[in-house]
C-alpha positions, 0 to 999 in steps of 0.5 A: 543229736549234736554235741558241737560247741558252740551250738547252732541256734535255730529260731525255735531254740530262741523261742523255746529259751525265751518262753522257758525263762518267761514262764518260770520267772512268771511262776516265781513272781506270782508265787512270791506276790501271793506269799507276801500278800499272805494269800497262800502259805509258804508250803503252798507256794512251793508246791505251785512252783514244784508242780508247774515249773517242772512240766516245761521239761516235756517240751525239751525234745520238741523244741531244742536242737542241742543238748547245750541249748537245752542246758541253758535254762536248768544251768542258770536256775542252779545259781538263781535258786541258790541265791533265792533259797532259804540258805542264800548267802544274801538275805535280801535275795531270799524268796518268801515263796520258797522259805518253807521246806528244805533249805536247798530243796529248790537247788537240788531240783535244778541240779537234778534237771541239769544232770538229767538233761546233760546225760539223757536228753536228746533233741528228738521225741522219738529217741528213747533216751528221752524216755529215761529223761522224762521218766526220771524227772516227772516223778520228781515233778508230780510224784514228789509234789503230789506227795507233799500235797496229799501227805500234808492235808490227809496223812497227818494222822500217821506221820513218821520221822526219818533222818529228820524229815516228816513223812506220811504213808498216804503221801508216799503212795500218792507219789506212786500214783502221781508218778504212774500217771505223769510218766505214762502220759510222758511216754505216750507223748514220746510215741511209746505204745500204751502197754510200754508206757504203763509198764514204765509208769508202774516201774517208776511209781514203785521206785518213787514210793519207796525212795520218797518214803525213806529219803531225808527231807529235801534230798528226795529231789536228788534221790528220786530222779537218780534212782529212777534214771538208774533203773530205766537205764538198766532197763534200756540196756537189758533190751539192747537200747530198744525199750519198745521191745517190751511191747511183745512181753506185756498183755493189755488185758492183764493190765486192765484186769489188774486195775479192776481187781486191784480196785476191788480189793482196795474197796473191799478192804476199806468197806470191811475195815481190813485196810487203812486208806494208805493200805488200800492205795498201796494194795491197789497199786501192788495188785495192779503190778502183780496181776497186770505183769504176772498175769492171772496165775500170780494175781489169783494167788495174790487175791487168795492171800488177801481174801482168805487172810482177811476172812480168817482174821475176822473169824473168832475175833472176840476170842483172839482179842486178848492175844491180838492186843499184844501184837504191834499192830493189834486189831487195827486195819492193815496199813501200807507198810504191811501191804508192802511187806506182803507184796514187795517180793512178788511185786519186784519179781513181777517186773522181772518176769516180763524181762526173764521168762523163767519158771523160777520167778513164778515159784519164788513169787508163789513161795513168797505169797505162800509164806504170807498166807501160811503165817496169817492162817497159822497166827489166826487159827492157832490163836483159837486152839484150846491148848497152850502153845509151845515155844518155837525154838524150844517146842518141848516148853509150853507157854502162855497164849500171846507169847512171842514165837509161840506155836500150836499144832493147830497153827502149824497145820493151818500154816501148811494149809495156807501154803497148800492153798497157794500152791494149788491155786497157782498150779491150777490157774497156771494150767489155763494161763498161756501168759505165764511159764510154769515148771515142766512138772506140777510137783516142781511147783507144788512141793517147792511152794509148800516147803517155802511157805511152811519154812518161811512161816516157821522162821517168822515164829523163831524170829519173833522170840529171838531177833525181833524187838520186844518190850516189857510192861512196867506195870504188869511185867508182860513181854509184848510187841506194843509200845504202850501197855497198861496205858504206860510206855513200855521198856525195851526188853530183848531183840534187835532194837531196829527189828520191828514186826514188819521187818521180821515178816519181810525177812521170813517172806524173803527166806521162804521165797529163797527156800522155794527156789532151792527146793525147785533147783534140787527137784530139777536135779533129781 
């Protein structure tokens, strides 16, 4: 590459710069005309600009011979977008085509492209820094763009507000799939292998879904590319400046199996109303990660948790109705937040197992899934007990069914059973799975996983009656997780106001996974 200044222009550079300006300005003019004639809405014109303009970055490595030349277009559009955005100091310059949305969203878009070009662009399609360049910018082009389209059209039934911006769960996971597709294709264009391209696509899609969901309105145009760039650069350094080395650590068959199984679980969840649409999409994506990267051992444990958890949720449903109505999510199908909570730890560890072939990660992932199944079985089967439960922090005190933090003998035994099932499936499948690395002794897997699962499930019960936010019904006086009870908005009663049920579940899963790790390390020393 060349950092010489002034740069030496080639004929292709002139053609590229000219084509860039003509294309971008043509899109802006078209969007403005359509908006002023009221052919499309302001939000639609922004999406047209967002999805079309950014794709020119794919041509950069094939056209420009210098970083300085490649910077001409993005740098110019920082000023152009500033004077034409809704916050422009010159009102006459403001474009109606970009008037809906964050005041400086288009400026942030141009700033991100400029920064990524300056830091990561290289004038060669085979230079792996371009994987970071496009792998960081395509999530902004397609992930963020498709998120807005899908979220606004199909996700309005479950919007939420964060830092002043309105988001939807369906939109966030649409961003994951759009990013996955765009980045995978970009990596293939940059001559990366199929499995490496898929891994990077899954990696950036996972990051984009999370960042897009929690970033204030407009600032995702900076946060999404910045976090993805940081993650990909770290990956680049881990493999000593050669991302292609990932190829030897990945299995195309496992990834294909992950796609098939993930799709099956999503369809199963929708048909049996165990998952909402956003929950099914999230479960599909996370299933591909866990099975595709963790292979059949991790995938089998994940499948067992999902199928058994769903089955026992339906068992005795009518008898559990009065109790489940007190839970925050009640009898509703599980959404993407719950899918994320139960899958976040094993999904993160799935990305790491490709880089670090160590049995510790498998034990931790199994411990996390053991907590999820143990907690589910403990709750669902414990609710069917004929005897009054006891309070988890004061087991000598009996309480009413549905009391936060209540446990029963049947529930505790069910939790142990859930942990045992995960441990048994993990060690059983692991014996015939050549891809995964297991501890030298089966007991160094089984015991830590059971310990982690049971401890995590019990921590969940303790947290429910100590730190989880609880409300009180002003009509019947019942303590509940619900925001509305007896058709009245409930009042805050106890716990941390920000500690909702999903956070408690995630907290217990992390603790259980860590206990599995500690038990494993102790076992290696004995």
